[in-house]
C-alpha positions as CSV (number, residue, x, y, z in Angstrom):
1,M,26.7,39.3,-17.9
2,Q,29.3,42.0,-17.4
3,L,29.1,41.4,-13.6
4,Y,30.1,37.8,-14.1
5,L,32.9,38.7,-16.4
6,K,34.3,41.3,-13.9
7,L,34.1,38.7,-11.0
8,F,35.8,36.1,-13.2
9,L,38.6,38.4,-14.2
10,A,39.1,39.7,-10.6
11,K,39.2,36.4,-8.8
12,P,38.9,33.5,-11.3
13,K,39.5,30.7,-8.7
14,I,36.8,32.0,-6.3
15,F,34.3,32.5,-9.1
16,M,34.8,29.0,-10.4
17,I,34.5,27.5,-6.9
18,K,31.2,29.3,-6.4
19,I,29.9,28.1,-9.8
20,I,30.9,24.5,-8.9
21,L,29.3,24.7,-5.5
22,V,26.0,26.2,-6.8
23,S,25.9,23.5,-9.5
24,F,26.5,20.8,-7.0
25,V,23.7,22.0,-4.7
26,L,21.2,22.3,-7.5
27,M,22.1,18.8,-8.8
28,S,21.9,17.3,-5.3
29,G,18.5,18.8,-4.7
30,F,17.2,17.4,-8.0
31,F,18.7,13.9,-7.3
32,M,17.1,13.8,-3.8
33,I,13.7,14.8,-5.2
34,S,13.7,12.3,-8.0
35,T,14.9,9.4,-5.9
36,A,12.4,10.1,-3.1
37,S,9.5,10.2,-5.5
38,A,10.5,6.9,-7.1
39,T,11.1,5.2,-3.8
40,A,7.8,6.2,-2.3
41,I,5.9,4.5,-5.1
42,T,7.8,1.3,-5.7
43,T,9.8,0.2,-2.6
44,G,10.2,0.5,1.1
45,A,8.3,-0.5,4.1
46,G,4.7,0.4,4.6
47,D,3.5,3.0,7.1
48,Y,1.1,0.5,8.8
49,H,-0.2,-3.0,8.5
50,G,-2.7,-3.2,5.7
51,Q,-1.7,-0.1,3.9
52,I,-2.5,-0.3,0.2
53,I,-0.5,1.3,-2.6
54,I,-0.6,0.8,-6.4
55,Q,2.6,-0.9,-7.6
56,S,3.1,-1.7,-11.3
57,G,-0.6,-1.0,-11.9
58,E,-1.9,-3.4,-9.2
59,A,-3.0,-2.9,-5.6
60,V,-0.7,-4.3,-3.0
61,A,-1.0,-4.3,0.8
62,W,1.7,-4.1,3.4
63,Y,1.8,-7.3,5.5
64,K,3.6,-6.2,8.7
65,P,4.4,-9.7,10.1
66,T,6.6,-10.6,7.2
67,E,7.4,-7.0,6.2
68,Q,6.5,-7.3,2.6
69,W,4.0,-6.0,0.0
70,L,1.5,-8.6,-1.0
71,S,-1.4,-8.8,-3.5
72,I,-4.7,-8.2,-1.7
73,D,-5.6,-11.9,-2.1
74,D,-2.3,-13.0,-0.6
75,F,-2.7,-10.5,2.2
76,W,-6.0,-12.1,3.1
77,K,-4.6,-15.6,2.9
78,N,-1.6,-14.8,5.1
79,W,-3.9,-13.1,7.6
80,T,-6.4,-15.9,7.8
81,D,-3.6,-18.5,7.9
82,S,-2.1,-16.6,10.9
83,R,-5.4,-17.2,12.7
84,G,-5.7,-20.9,11.9
85,G,-6.9,-20.7,8.3
86,M,-10.1,-19.7,6.5
87,T,-13.0,-21.0,8.6
88,W,-15.6,-21.4,5.8
89,G,-13.6,-21.4,2.6
90,R,-14.9,-19.7,-0.5
91,S,-18.4,-19.7,-2.0
92,E,-21.2,-17.7,-3.5
93,V,-23.5,-19.0,-0.6
94,Y,-23.0,-17.8,2.9
95,P,-22.4,-20.5,5.6
96,P,-25.5,-21.5,7.7
97,Y,-26.1,-18.8,10.3
98,D,-26.7,-21.2,13.1
99,Q,-23.3,-22.8,12.6
100,V,-21.0,-19.8,12.4
101,K,-19.1,-18.4,15.4
102,E,-17.6,-15.1,16.3
103,Q,-14.5,-14.2,14.2
104,D,-15.1,-17.0,11.6
105,T,-13.9,-16.0,8.2
106,F,-15.3,-16.6,4.7
107,L,-14.4,-15.5,1.2
108,V,-17.6,-14.6,-0.6
109,E,-17.7,-14.8,-4.4
110,I,-19.8,-12.2,-6.2
111,N,-19.8,-11.7,-10.0
112,G,-16.4,-13.2,-10.4
113,G,-14.8,-11.3,-7.6
114,T,-14.2,-12.0,-3.9
115,C,-14.2,-10.3,-0.6
116,L,-13.0,-11.5,2.8
117,M,-15.8,-11.5,5.3
118,E,-15.6,-11.9,9.1
119,F,-18.4,-12.9,11.4
120,W,-18.4,-10.1,14.0
121,H,-21.1,-9.2,16.6
122,S,-23.7,-11.6,15.2
123,R,-23.4,-10.8,11.5
124,W,-21.1,-11.1,8.5
125,R,-19.0,-8.0,7.9
126,R,-16.2,-7.2,5.5
127,A,-13.0,-8.1,7.3
128,N,-11.7,-4.6,6.7
129,D,-14.7,-3.1,8.4
130,V,-13.7,-5.1,11.5
131,R,-9.9,-4.9,11.2
132,R,-9.6,-1.3,9.9
133,W,-6.7,-1.9,7.6
134,D,-7.0,0.5,4.6
135,D,-10.2,1.9,3.1
136,G,-8.9,0.6,-0.3
137,F,-9.9,-2.9,0.7
138,N,-13.5,-2.0,0.6
139,D,-13.1,-1.0,-3.1
140,Y,-11.3,-4.2,-4.1
141,S,-12.9,-6.9,-6.2
142,A,-16.3,-7.8,-4.9
143,C,-16.1,-5.9,-1.6
144,P,-18.1,-2.9,-2.8
145,H,-21.0,-5.2,-3.7
146,V,-21.3,-7.5,-0.6
147,F,-24.3,-5.6,0.7
148,D,-26.1,-5.0,-2.6
């Protein structure tokens, strides 16, 4: 404390400038940290197509073609629409095997949930297992249970 008093009495203007500069630097660092944390969670572009984050308590996925965060269901709808629409619609019953074609899509319903499926290499697979968006898709709604 005595050192600060001696500095202040010897050169009060320089001492006050140093105090102001140190305060400014500390406050700037705090402001940058707090805004970066808030931005990373709630806004901004995704890092890749299909990236999932939790926003306001719900999973949302980055849809690169429109550069927006969408619910998982809206992500699936936009993706299938971009490819001509859902091939087989939505049901608890899988489409007849002899009628499906490579890359057909289907929304399977299991226990009140859904999962987007894609026919790939002669069998139904979760669309995420084919497209490799984000691992979080495989934990969404009915997706963890499609092979039970």
